[in-house]
C-alpha positions in Angstrom: 80.7 113.9 -77.6 82.9 117.0 -77.7 80.5 118.6 -80.2 77.6 118.0 -78.0 79.4 119.5 -75.0 80.4 122.5 -77.1 76.8 123.0 -78.3 75.5 122.7 -74.7 78.0 125.2 -73.5 77.0 127.7 -76.2 73.3 127.4 -75.2 73.9 127.6 -71.5 76.3 130.6 -71.6 74.1 132.5 -74.1 71.0 132.1 -71.8 72.6 132.4 -68.4 74.7 135.5 -69.1 71.7 137.3 -70.5 69.5 136.4 -67.5 71.5 136.3 -64.3 72.3 140.0 -64.3 68.6 140.9 -63.9 67.0 138.1 -61.8 67.7 139.8 -58.5 65.5 142.8 -59.3 62.4 141.0 -60.5 59.3 141.9 -58.4 55.8 140.2 -58.4 54.4 142.2 -61.2 57.6 142.5 -63.3 57.8 138.7 -63.2 55.3 138.6 -66.1 57.7 140.7 -68.1 60.6 138.4 -67.1 58.7 135.4 -68.5 58.3 137.4 -71.7 62.0 138.1 -71.7 62.8 134.4 -71.2 60.5 133.5 -74.1 62.2 136.1 -76.3 65.6 134.7 -75.3 64.5 131.3 -76.5 63.6 132.7 -79.9 67.0 134.4 -80.1 68.8 131.1 -79.1 66.8 129.1 -81.6 67.5 131.6 -84.4 71.2 131.7 -83.7 71.5 128.0 -83.5 69.6 127.7 -86.8 72.4 129.7 -88.4 75.5 128.2 -86.7 74.7 124.8 -85.2 74.6 122.7 -88.3 78.3 121.8 -88.4 78.2 120.8 -84.7 75.1 118.6 -85.1 76.6 116.8 -88.0 79.2 115.4 -85.6 76.8 114.1 -83.0 76.3 110.3 -83.7 72.8 110.0 -82.2 71.5 112.8 -84.4 73.4 112.2 -87.6 72.9 108.4 -87.7 71.9 108.3 -91.4 73.9 106.4 -94.0 74.0 109.6 -96.0 74.5 112.9 -94.2 71.4 115.1 -94.5 71.5 118.6 -95.9 72.4 121.6 -93.9 68.8 122.7 -93.8 67.8 119.5 -92.0 70.3 120.2 -89.1 69.1 123.8 -88.9 65.5 122.6 -88.5 66.5 120.0 -86.0 68.3 122.6 -83.8 65.3 124.9 -83.8 63.0 122.0 -82.8 65.2 121.0 -79.9 65.4 124.4 -78.4 61.6 124.8 -78.9 61.0 121.4 -77.2 63.1 122.5 -74.2 61.2 125.8 -73.9 57.9 123.9 -74.3 58.7 121.4 -71.5 59.8 124.3 -69.2 56.6 126.2 -69.5 54.4 123.1 -69.6 55.9 122.0 -66.3 55.1 125.3 -64.8 51.6 125.2 -66.2 51.0 121.8 -64.6 52.6 122.8 -61.4 50.4 125.9 -61.1 47.1 124.1 -61.6 44.7 125.1 -58.8 46.5 128.0 -57.3 43.7 130.2 -55.9 45.4 132.6 -53.5 48.9 134.0 -52.6 49.0 131.8 -49.5 49.7 128.8 -51.7 53.4 128.0 -51.7 53.4 127.7 -55.5 52.7 131.4 -55.7 56.2 132.1 -54.6 57.5 129.7 -57.2 55.6 131.6 -59.9 56.9 135.0 -58.9 60.3 134.1 -57.4 63.3 131.7 -57.7 64.5 133.3 -60.9 68.1 132.1 -60.6 66.9 128.5 -60.2 64.4 128.8 -63.0 66.9 130.3 -65.4 69.4 127.6 -64.6 66.7 124.9 -65.0 65.7 126.4 -68.4 69.3 126.2 -69.6 69.7 122.6 -68.5 66.4 121.6 -70.1 67.4 123.2 -73.4 70.8 121.5 -73.3 69.3 118.1 -72.4 67.2 118.3 -75.6 70.3 117.9 -77.7 70.8 114.4 -76.1 67.4 113.1 -77.2 67.0 110.7 -80.1 65.6 111.9 -83.4 62.3 110.0 -82.8 61.5 112.2 -79.8 62.0 115.3 -81.9 59.9 113.9 -84.7 57.0 113.3 -82.3 57.3 116.8 -80.9 57.4 118.3 -84.5 54.1 116.5 -85.3 52.5 117.7 -82.1 53.7 121.2 -82.8 51.4 121.5 -85.8 48.3 121.0 -83.7 49.6 123.1 -80.8 50.4 125.9 -83.3 46.8 125.8 -84.5 45.6 126.1 -80.9 47.9 129.1 -80.3 46.6 130.8 -83.3 43.1 130.6 -81.9 44.3 132.0 -78.6 46.0 134.8 -80.6 42.7 135.5 -82.2 41.0 135.9 -78.8 43.8 138.3 -77.7 43.4 140.3 -80.9 39.6 140.5 -80.4 40.2 141.6 -76.8 42.7 144.3 -78.0 40.6 145.8 -80.7 37.4 146.0 -78.5 39.4 147.7 -75.8 41.0 150.0 -78.3 37.6 151.0 -79.7 36.0 151.4 -76.2 38.9 153.6 -75.1 38.7 156.0 -78.0 34.9 156.1 -77.9 35.1 156.8 -74.2 36.9 160.1 -74.8 33.7 161.3 -76.5 35.5 163.9 -78.5 35.3 164.7 -82.2 39.0 164.2 -82.8 38.9 160.6 -81.6 35.8 159.8 -83.6 37.5 161.1 -86.7 40.6 159.0 -85.8 38.4 155.9 -85.5 36.9 156.6 -88.9 40.3 157.2 -90.6 41.9 154.1 -89.2 38.9 152.0 -90.1 38.9 153.3 -93.6 42.6 152.6 -94.0 42.2 149.0 -92.8 39.3 148.4 -95.1 41.1 149.9 -98.1 44.1 147.8 -97.2 42.1 144.6 -97.0 40.4 145.2 -100.4 43.7 146.2 -102.0 45.3 143.1 -100.5 42.6 140.9 -101.9 43.4 142.3 -105.4 47.0 141.3 -105.0 45.9 137.8 -103.8 43.9 137.4 -107.0 46.9 138.5 -109.0 49.4 136.2 -107.3 47.4 133.1 -106.6 44.9 132.9 -109.5 47.1 133.1 -112.6 45.5 133.2 -116.0 45.1 129.9 -117.8 45.2 127.8 -114.5 42.3 126.1 -112.7 42.6 127.8 -109.3 39.1 127.5 -108.0 40.2 126.6 -104.5 42.4 129.7 -104.2 39.5 131.9 -105.6 37.2 130.4 -103.0 39.6 131.2 -100.2 40.0 134.8 -101.3 36.2 135.4 -102.0 35.4 134.0 -98.5 37.7 136.5 -97.0 36.0 139.3 -98.9 32.6 138.1 -97.8 33.8 138.1 -94.2 34.8 141.7 -94.6 31.3 142.7 -95.8 29.5 140.6 -93.2 31.6 142.2 -90.4 30.6 145.7 -91.4 26.9 144.8 -91.9 26.6 143.1 -88.5 28.7 145.6 -86.6 26.7 148.6 -87.9 23.3 146.9 -87.4 21.1 149.0 -85.0 20.5 145.9 -82.8 24.2 145.3 -82.4 25.3 148.9 -81.9 28.9 147.9 -82.7 31.8 149.8 -84.2 33.5 149.8 -87.6 37.0 149.8 -86.1 37.1 146.2 -84.8 35.4 145.1 -88.0 38.0 146.7 -90.2 40.9 145.4 -88.2 39.6 141.8 -88.1 38.9 142.1 -91.9 42.5 143.0 -92.5 43.8 140.3 -90.2 41.6 137.6 -92.0 42.9 138.8 -95.3 46.5 138.4 -94.0 45.7 134.9 -92.8 44.4 134.1 -96.2 47.7 135.3 -97.7 49.8 133.3 -95.3 47.8 130.2 -96.2 48.0 130.7 -99.9 51.7 131.5 -99.7 52.2 128.1 -97.9 51.0 126.1 -100.9 53.6 123.8 -102.3 56.2 125.5 -104.5 55.4 123.3 -107.5 51.7 124.1 -107.3 50.8 125.9 -110.5 48.5 128.4 -108.7 51.2 129.6 -106.3 52.4 132.6 -108.2 55.0 133.4 -105.5 57.0 130.2 -105.9 59.7 132.0 -107.8 60.1 134.4 -104.8 59.7 131.8 -102.1 62.8 132.9 -100.1 61.7 136.6 -99.9 58.1 135.6 -99.0 59.3 133.2 -96.2 61.5 135.9 -94.8 58.7 138.5 -94.6 56.2 135.9 -93.3 58.7 134.7 -90.7 59.4 138.2 -89.5 55.8 139.2 -89.2 54.8 135.9 -87.7 57.5 136.1 -85.0 56.5 139.7 -84.3 52.9 138.9 -83.8 53.9 135.9 -81.6 56.0 138.1 -79.3 53.3 140.7 -79.2 50.7 138.1 -78.3 52.6 136.7 -75.3 53.5 140.2 -74.1 49.9 141.3 -74.4 48.8 138.2 -72.5 51.2 139.1 -69.7 50.1 142.7 -69.6 46.4 141.8 -69.6 46.9 139.1 -67.0 46.7 141.7 -64.3 43.7 143.5 -65.7 40.0 142.9 -65.6 39.9 140.5 -68.5 38.3 137.1 -67.8 40.6 135.4 -70.3 43.3 134.6 -67.8 41.3 135.1 -64.6 40.2 132.1 -62.4 36.7 132.3 -61.0 37.9 133.3 -57.5 40.1 136.2 -58.7 39.0 139.8 -58.1 38.3 141.8 -61.2 38.6 145.2 -59.4 42.0 146.8 -58.8 43.6 145.0 -61.7 44.8 148.0 -63.5 47.9 148.5 -61.5 51.2 148.9 -63.3 53.4 145.9 -64.1 56.5 147.7 -62.7 55.5 149.5 -59.5 57.6 152.6 -58.7 57.1 152.2 -55.0 58.1 149.1 -53.2 55.2 149.3 -50.9 52.9 149.4 -53.9 54.2 146.1 -55.0 53.7 144.3 -51.7 50.8 141.8 -51.6 49.0 140.3 -48.7 49.5 136.5 -48.5 45.8 135.7 -48.3 44.8 137.8 -51.3 43.4 135.8 -54.2 45.5 135.6 -57.4 44.4 138.0 -60.1 44.9 135.6 -63.0 45.3 131.9 -63.8 49.0 131.1 -63.5 48.5 127.8 -65.3 46.8 129.2 -68.3 49.4 132.0 -68.4 52.2 129.4 -68.8 50.2 127.4 -71.2 50.2 130.4 -73.6 54.0 130.4 -73.6 54.0 126.6 -74.2 51.8 126.9 -77.3 53.8 129.9 -78.4 57.0 127.8 -78.3 55.4 125.3 -80.7 54.1 128.0 -83.0 57.5 129.9 -83.1 59.2 126.6 -84.0 56.9 126.1 -86.9 57.6 129.7 -88.1 61.4 129.3 -87.8 61.4 125.9 -89.6 58.9 126.9 -92.3 56.5 124.2 -91.1 58.9 121.5 -92.3 59.5 118.1 -90.9 62.9 117.7 -89.2 63.1 113.9 -89.1 62.1 111.7 -92.0 63.1 108.3 -93.2 65.7 109.7 -95.6 66.8 112.5 -93.3 65.6 115.2 -95.7 63.2 118.1 -94.9 59.7 117.5 -96.1 57.6 120.5 -97.3 54.4 120.4 -95.3 52.5 122.3 -98.0 48.7 121.7 -97.7 48.5 121.0 -93.9 50.1 124.5 -93.3 47.6 126.0 -95.8 44.6 124.5 -94.0 45.8 125.4 -90.5 46.0 129.1 -91.5 42.8 129.2 -93.6 40.7 127.5 -90.9 42.2 129.9 -88.4 41.0 132.7 -90.5 37.5 131.2 -90.6 37.6 130.7 -86.8 38.6 134.3 -86.4 35.5 135.4 -88.4 33.3 133.1 -86.3 34.6 134.4 -83.0 34.2 138.0 -84.0 30.6 137.5 -85.1 30.0 135.6 -81.9 31.4 138.5 -79.9 28.8 140.8 -81.6 25.7 138.7 -81.5 26.1 136.8 -78.2 25.0 139.8 -76.0 21.8 139.9 -78.0 21.2 136.2 -77.9 22.0 135.9 -74.2 21.1 139.3 -72.7 21.2 138.0 -69.1 24.8 136.8 -69.3 28.0 138.9 -69.0 30.4 138.9 -72.0 
């Protein structure tokens, strides 16, 4: 029991000390940044506990109830999943609570933007409580996280598409030679990077003398997508741009790489199995970076004119105000004003991101098994990432052809 109390104190003090100093100055618009900060804090806590909590978890009887004590890696994975579960439940509760909020007269609007001291304390208590749950509950959450992670990857793709289209429209809107040259150079770099990356994938994952038809198929499909993107985007009827096509091509190639790198270590076509530690570190770092950028971008875009986070009743005009207003009067809102984005969907993104970050930090391994040993997920992780790449391609093509197929609808 003393070990559990010590672990709980570490989690609570780490979180509360970092948050309580800033909660009093959080305004309506900076609240979105505060949620991002809380999510980033959960990643830090999970990462720290993964490194230091194993000796403490070994002494907790309802966690270490095996006849033979599991490896240190098992306890590291378990600590990450418990923190992630607490974060998931916190944001899911907010998502459910915010369903149906239409205007700022709703009392739940003040819950979303205010009460930060109480929310910070609640978050700490929920995370601490997760360390008192039985292993079976953590196992169920770990299984669910694989599906939630796939859904978050799809949302991440939508955010990426929104970003590259806005990027392209902004630079084209300048209507100057310099920006057109910049678009061309960046597009060229992305395409060269994608094709060079494909060459490395053939070298790493199709070794000579091995039957690696599946890996070859994955890589060739990614190359075909790159060519199709360019052809469709430059078609006169579409009148698209090469920049989004090049960025999405590079991203699809990266997803192909992460999928192939997730193949079982004993698979003969995985040429990186001898460097698995270095690969997992780089993949983890980039994956966490893209996760944080996704949730931050969703928070920033929540107040803009995008329809991704906006309920039907929200006004699209006037959404380009800064997140951190310099003037207090600029941050005041009328109580009857409709909300500018869906609070529920906003919190749902953080919930799914919690699942995805847990999978990244644990290497898509299973925390609780019959023998108490980590299980390499292998092929499920491969297919999640490969299918995400294909879904990315489908969504991008749809974003190009849908205005032509349905000219009377707004996209």
